[in-house]
C-alpha positions in Angstrom: 87.9 83.1 81.8 89.4 82.0 78.5 88.0 83.0 75.4 88.9 80.8 72.6 88.8 81.9 68.8 90.0 78.8 67.3 86.9 78.3 65.2 87.4 81.6 63.1 87.1 81.1 59.4 88.8 84.4 58.3 92.0 85.9 59.6 90.1 88.9 60.9 88.0 88.9 64.0 84.8 90.7 63.1 82.1 92.1 65.5 79.7 89.4 64.5 82.3 86.9 65.5 82.8 89.0 69.3 78.7 88.8 69.4 78.8 85.1 68.8 81.7 84.8 71.4 79.7 86.5 74.0 76.5 84.4 73.2 78.4 81.1 73.4 80.9 81.6 76.3 79.3 84.1 78.7 75.5 83.3 78.0 74.2 86.5 76.9 71.4 86.3 74.1 72.3 87.2 70.6 70.5 90.5 70.7 72.3 91.5 73.9 75.7 90.3 72.4 75.3 92.4 69.3 74.2 95.4 71.2 77.2 95.2 73.8 79.7 94.9 71.0 78.1 97.8 69.0 77.9 99.9 72.4 81.6 99.2 73.0 82.9 100.4 69.5 80.5 103.3 69.6 81.9 104.5 72.9 85.5 104.1 71.4 84.2 106.1 68.2 82.7 108.9 70.4 85.7 109.3 72.6 88.0 109.7 69.4 85.7 111.9 67.7 85.7 114.3 70.6 89.4 114.4 70.5 90.0 112.0 73.6 92.6 109.3 73.8 91.2 105.8 74.4 93.2 103.6 76.7 92.4 99.7 77.0 94.5 98.6 79.8 96.6 95.6 78.8 95.8 95.9 75.1 96.8 99.6 74.0 95.9 103.2 73.3 93.9 104.9 70.4 95.1 108.4 69.9 93.9 111.2 67.7 96.7 112.7 65.9 96.3 116.0 63.5 98.7 115.9 60.4 99.8 119.3 58.7 99.1 119.9 55.2 101.9 119.0 52.9 102.7 118.8 49.3 101.9 115.5 47.6 102.4 113.9 44.3 100.2 111.8 41.9 102.0 108.6 41.3 100.6 108.1 38.2 101.1 111.5 36.4 103.7 113.0 38.7 101.3 116.1 39.2 101.8 118.0 42.5 98.7 117.9 44.6 98.2 119.6 47.9 97.3 117.0 50.8 94.9 118.7 53.3 95.2 118.8 57.0 93.4 115.8 58.5 93.1 114.0 61.7 94.2 110.4 61.9 93.6 107.4 64.5 97.0 105.8 65.8 97.2 102.6 67.8 99.8 101.8 70.2 100.1 98.4 71.6 100.7 97.9 75.3 103.9 96.1 76.5 101.6 93.6 77.6 100.0 92.9 74.4 103.4 93.0 72.7 105.1 90.6 75.2 101.9 88.1 74.5 102.3 88.4 70.8 106.4 87.7 71.2 105.6 84.7 73.5 103.1 83.2 71.1 105.5 83.7 68.1 108.2 81.9 70.1 106.3 79.0 71.2 105.1 78.2 67.7 108.0 78.4 66.0 109.2 75.2 64.2 113.0 74.6 64.0 
């Protein structure tokens, strides 16, 4: 199934637009579409909060990384400020996604 997103008005794909695509192209009603998109992202969030990696085959991996505390600096005043340890989410695109992005970039290049 080919899902076209040519009608996007903004450069970002939003959850509301994903729900509209499910409604238009798959035939779910608007409420089901919104609930499905919300449930999908909730599952990703729950996995990440629990410290699990989230792997989406053909798309990429979301991983939780713990960053150690370190000294920082206020750029405005130059004052030294300690930065607390924290957990951050990282995303690594799959080779398949990277290849698709590169192929699309080459085909749309104007010489």
